[in-house]
Structures are given as structure tokens and as C-alpha cells.
N, C-alpha and C positions, 0 to 999 in steps of 0.2 A: 395912216402915214407913220413911218418909223421915226423915232426920235434920234437925236444926235448920238446917244450912247449905242443904240442898236446898229447904226450905220458904222460907227467905229469898230464895234465888235465884229461885224461882218467883214470889214476891210482887213482886220487882223487875222480873221479866220482864213480868208482867201490867201493872204500872204503866207501863212503857215502851211496851208495846203500846197502852195506853189513851191515852198522850200522842200517839203517832203517829196513831192513829185520829182524835183530836180535831183535830190539825193538818190532816189530810186533809179532814175535814169543813169546817173553816174555809176552806180553799182552794177546795173545791167551791162553797161558799156565795158566795164572792167572785166566782168565775167566773159563776155563775148571775146574780148581781146585775149584773155588767158586761154580760152578754148582754141582760138585761132593759132596762138603760139604753140600749143600742144600738138595741133594737127601738123603744123609746119615742122616741128621737131621730130615727129614720127614718120614723116614722109621718106627720109633716106632709108629707114629700116624697112618700110613697106616696099620700096623700090628694090632693095637688095633681096628681100624675101621673094618677090615676084621673079627676079632673075634666077635665083636658086631653083625655084620650082620649075621654071621654063627649061633650065639646063637639065634638071632631073627628068623632066618629061621627054626631052629629046634623047637622052641617054637610054631611057627605059623603052623607047620604041625599038631599039635594036636588041633588047634583051627579051627573053622568053618568060620573065617573071610575071605573075598575075597581080596586077595592081589596079583594082577597080576604081580607085579614086582618081587615077590618072587617065582613064579612058575618056575619049571624046564621045559625048552622048547628046542626043537631042533633048531640048528643054521640053519637059512635059508639064511641070507644075511650077508656077511662080507665086510666091507669097509676098504681098505688100503689107508693110506695117507702118502706119502713120502715128507719130508721137507728137502731140500738140500740148500747149499749155491750157490750163483750165481756169486760170485766175491771174490777177495782176494787171499790168499795163500792156499786155500782149494781144490786145484785141485786134490790132492791125495785122498781126502775123497769122491769125487763124484762117482767114480766107485763102491766103497764099499757101499755107501748109495743107489745107484740105484740097486744093486744086492740083498740087504737085503729084500726089499718087494717082489721080485720075488721068493726068497727062502721061504718066509713066505707063499706066495700064493701056492707054490708047496706042502708045508708040510700040509696045511689045506684045500686044495681045495675039498677034498672028503666030508667035513662036511657041506658045504654050497651048496645051489642050485642056488644062484645068487651072483655075485661079482660086486662091484663097486670100481672104483679108483678115488681118488681125486688128 
């Protein structure tokens, strides 16, 4: 049976662990928020770039210039790359991140003749 000092030490240890966990959660939330803001800030640029490329493609259809990157081609190879965390408090995200590539593979496997995984 533990004495009173051991119980107090254990309680203070649990409290300290709780504080550290809360601080790590706040840092992770701040990083996610910052990443979301960066994505939202880059969205207008991506939309504008997509419109420019679409306009370029429609104009090039009437030209005789050889532009292999603007050709419409069948999908032959699809490469999926899953990036996951390997430590920290991200244990709950690992099953989700490992099932997402599988569902992407299932939804588009008929379009490609070859698959590669990174």
C-alpha cells in the first residue's frame, strides 16, 4: 500500500502530465489553424492559375503548335503517396490517414492501368 507522500507525488505527476498534454494540444491547434489560413490565402491564386491554364488550352486547340502538356490523354498510371505522423499525440489520425488512400484507390482504379504507391 502506498503511503501519503507517494500518493501526493503521483497526483502532482498526473497534473503535470495533464498540463503538458494541454499545451501540446494548443500548439497543434495553432499549427492547424495556421495551415488552414495559408490554404485559404492561396486559393485565389490557384483559381486564377486554373483559369489561365484553361484559357490557354482553349486557345491552343485552334493553333497548330505542338504542346504535349496540354493534350488530353487517358490516365495510365496513378501514384498515391500517404504522409502520416509517426509519433506524438496523433494516434487517432493514423487509421483515418491510412484508409483515405485505400478509398481513393477504390474510387479511381478503373481509370488507370498501373498503380504505384509511395
